[in-house]
C-alpha positions in Angstrom: 75.1 47.7 113.2 75.0 45.9 116.6 71.7 47.1 117.9 70.5 44.0 119.8 72.9 44.2 122.8 72.2 47.9 123.3 68.4 47.4 123.3 68.7 44.3 125.6 70.7 46.3 128.1 68.2 49.1 128.1 65.3 46.7 128.4 67.0 45.0 131.4 67.4 48.4 133.1 63.7 49.1 132.7 62.7 45.7 134.0 64.9 46.3 137.1 63.1 49.5 137.7 60.4 47.7 139.7 61.9 47.1 143.2 61.9 50.6 144.4 58.4 51.2 143.2 57.2 48.6 145.7 58.2 50.7 148.7 55.7 50.5 151.6 53.6 53.7 151.9 56.0 56.2 150.4 55.4 59.9 151.1 53.8 61.4 148.0 54.6 65.0 147.1 53.5 65.9 143.6 53.6 69.7 143.3 57.3 70.4 143.2 58.8 72.8 140.5 62.5 72.6 139.7 63.8 75.6 137.6 67.3 75.5 136.2 69.7 77.6 134.1 72.4 75.9 132.0 75.1 77.9 130.4 77.6 76.3 127.9 80.8 78.3 127.0 83.0 76.7 124.3 86.7 76.6 124.8 87.7 74.8 121.6 86.3 72.3 119.1 86.2 69.5 121.7 85.9 71.2 125.1 83.6 73.6 126.9 82.6 75.0 130.3 79.2 74.1 131.7 77.8 76.5 134.4 74.7 75.4 136.4 72.2 77.1 138.7 69.0 75.5 140.0 66.4 75.4 142.8 64.7 72.2 143.9 62.7 71.0 146.8 63.3 67.4 147.8 65.9 66.5 145.3 68.6 65.7 147.8 67.0 66.3 151.2 63.4 65.2 151.9 62.0 68.5 153.3 64.5 71.2 152.2 64.6 73.6 149.3 68.0 73.5 147.8 69.9 76.1 145.8 72.7 74.5 143.6 75.4 76.1 141.5 78.2 74.4 139.7 81.0 74.7 137.3 82.2 71.9 135.1 84.7 71.1 132.3 83.5 68.9 129.4 85.8 67.1 126.9 84.6 65.2 123.9 86.3 62.4 122.0 84.7 62.0 118.6 85.5 59.7 116.8 86.1 57.3 119.6 89.8 56.7 120.3 91.3 53.6 118.7 92.0 52.0 122.1 88.3 52.2 123.0 87.1 50.6 119.7 89.6 47.8 120.0 88.4 47.1 123.5 84.7 47.2 122.5 84.6 46.1 118.9 80.8 46.6 118.6 81.2 50.3 118.9 81.3 52.1 115.6 83.6 55.0 115.0 80.8 57.5 115.0 79.8 56.8 118.7 80.7 59.6 121.0 82.6 59.5 124.2 82.7 62.5 126.6 84.2 63.2 130.0 83.2 65.8 132.7 84.8 67.0 135.9 83.2 69.6 138.1 82.3 71.1 141.4 78.8 71.7 142.8 77.7 73.6 145.9 74.4 72.8 147.4 72.8 74.9 150.1 69.6 74.2 152.0 67.5 77.4 152.0 64.9 76.0 154.4 64.0 72.7 156.0 60.8 71.8 157.8 62.5 69.3 160.1 66.1 70.5 160.1 67.3 67.7 157.8 68.7 70.1 155.2 72.5 70.4 154.8 75.2 72.3 153.0 77.2 70.1 150.6 80.4 70.5 148.6 80.6 67.9 145.8 83.3 67.0 143.4 82.2 64.9 140.4 83.6 63.1 137.4 81.7 61.2 134.8 82.0 59.4 131.5 79.2 59.3 128.9 79.0 57.0 125.9 76.5 58.1 123.2 75.4 56.1 120.2 75.0 57.1 116.6 71.3 57.1 115.4 70.1 53.5 115.4 66.8 51.9 114.5 64.0 54.5 113.8 66.6 57.2 114.5 66.8 56.4 118.3 69.9 57.3 120.1 71.1 55.6 123.4 73.5 56.9 126.0 74.9 55.8 129.3 76.5 58.0 131.9 78.6 56.7 134.8 79.3 59.4 137.5 81.3 59.3 140.7 80.6 62.0 143.3 82.9 62.8 146.3 80.7 64.5 148.9 81.2 66.6 152.0 77.9 67.1 153.7 78.2 69.4 156.8 81.8 68.0 157.3 80.8 64.3 156.8 82.5 62.8 153.8 81.0 60.1 151.6 80.8 59.0 148.0 78.1 58.1 145.5 78.0 56.3 142.2 75.2 57.1 139.7 74.5 55.3 136.4 72.0 56.9 134.0 70.6 55.3 130.8 68.8 57.5 128.3 66.9 57.0 125.0 66.0 59.9 122.7 64.9 60.8 119.2 65.5 64.2 117.6 63.0 65.7 115.2 62.7 68.7 113.0 59.4 70.6 113.9 57.7 69.6 110.6 58.8 66.0 111.0 57.3 65.6 114.4 54.2 67.9 114.2 53.4 68.0 110.5 53.2 71.0 108.3 50.3 72.8 110.0 51.9 72.9 113.5 55.6 72.4 112.6 55.8 75.3 110.1 54.7 78.0 112.6 57.2 76.7 115.2 60.0 76.7 112.6 59.1 80.2 111.7 59.3 81.2 115.3 62.8 79.8 115.5 62.4 76.2 116.7 65.2 74.2 115.1 64.7 70.8 116.7 62.6 68.9 119.2 63.9 65.9 121.1 61.6 63.8 123.3 63.5 61.5 125.7 63.2 59.1 128.6 65.9 58.3 131.2 66.4 56.1 134.2 69.1 56.6 136.9 70.3 54.5 139.8 72.3 55.7 142.9 74.7 53.8 145.0 75.5 55.6 148.3 78.4 54.7 150.5 76.5 55.8 153.6 74.0 53.0 153.2 76.2 50.7 151.1 73.3 50.1 148.9 71.4 51.2 145.8 69.2 53.7 147.7 67.6 55.8 145.1 66.0 55.6 141.7 65.2 58.6 139.4 63.1 58.6 136.3 62.8 61.6 133.9 60.6 62.0 130.9 60.8 65.2 128.9 61.4 67.2 125.7 64.3 69.4 124.7 63.7 72.3 122.3 66.5 73.7 120.3 66.1 77.3 119.2 68.0 79.0 116.5 70.8 81.1 117.9 72.0 80.7 121.5 68.9 79.6 123.4 67.2 76.3 124.1 64.7 75.0 126.6 63.7 71.8 128.4 60.5 70.6 130.1 60.2 67.4 132.0 58.6 65.3 134.7 60.9 63.7 137.3 60.0 60.9 139.6 62.4 60.1 142.5 62.1 57.2 144.9 64.3 56.8 147.9 64.4 53.6 150.0 66.8 54.4 152.9 66.5 56.7 155.9 63.0 57.7 155.1 61.0 56.1 152.3 59.8 58.9 150.1 58.8 59.8 146.6 59.2 63.2 144.9 57.2 63.9 141.7 58.4 67.2 140.1 57.9 69.3 137.0 61.2 70.7 135.9 62.2 73.3 133.3 65.6 74.5 132.1 66.7 77.5 130.1 69.8 76.7 128.0 72.2 79.4 126.9 75.0 78.5 124.4 77.8 80.9 123.6 
């Protein structure tokens, strides 16, 4: 199993995380709360609809509270198609490749200085996800292209997100004394994770934003799941700023 190149790539991304953290006197805002609802509706064995609704302050616009809703189509290729494995021989057949296309509508509900905006966004992304590697860790990388219309002004943005995670059964992570009661209550799996995302914006022609997220996903028996995380966003253009937010998501799977 070719683990070395994948870990070196992840380590390089973490090393490169430094520049934006050196911004001069960023605005600190630490009491944000980002609630979200995610709904997944299967179409067939390899495709589904993903419906999104969320509220966030400072995610896109520095002083605005934003309401976002979106509809997306997901398609999974597992095992990887032959053409992919021939092009990248290190990838085993069990690695997963997925595609997403979607539309998001973002509305600013209020802005302290008028910098909020209404945005229509078309997006497409490709995600490569590994099989369990050393210690059961799984790596993934998502590349996303967004075509944006912000109050009639068109632009585009590229985002690359790396993620590392490890899934556990409740007893495996917390032991018998704590894990057994959770399993009895319906917790089927617990997945801690960390991710790092970089943004390239055509308006500034530069990598103008970095986003880190550290959290845990909880899988419940049946249709429900939940996620809790801390997000840290640094922006280096227009107005140097930092947003630190606690986020939570309710996940419904049909």
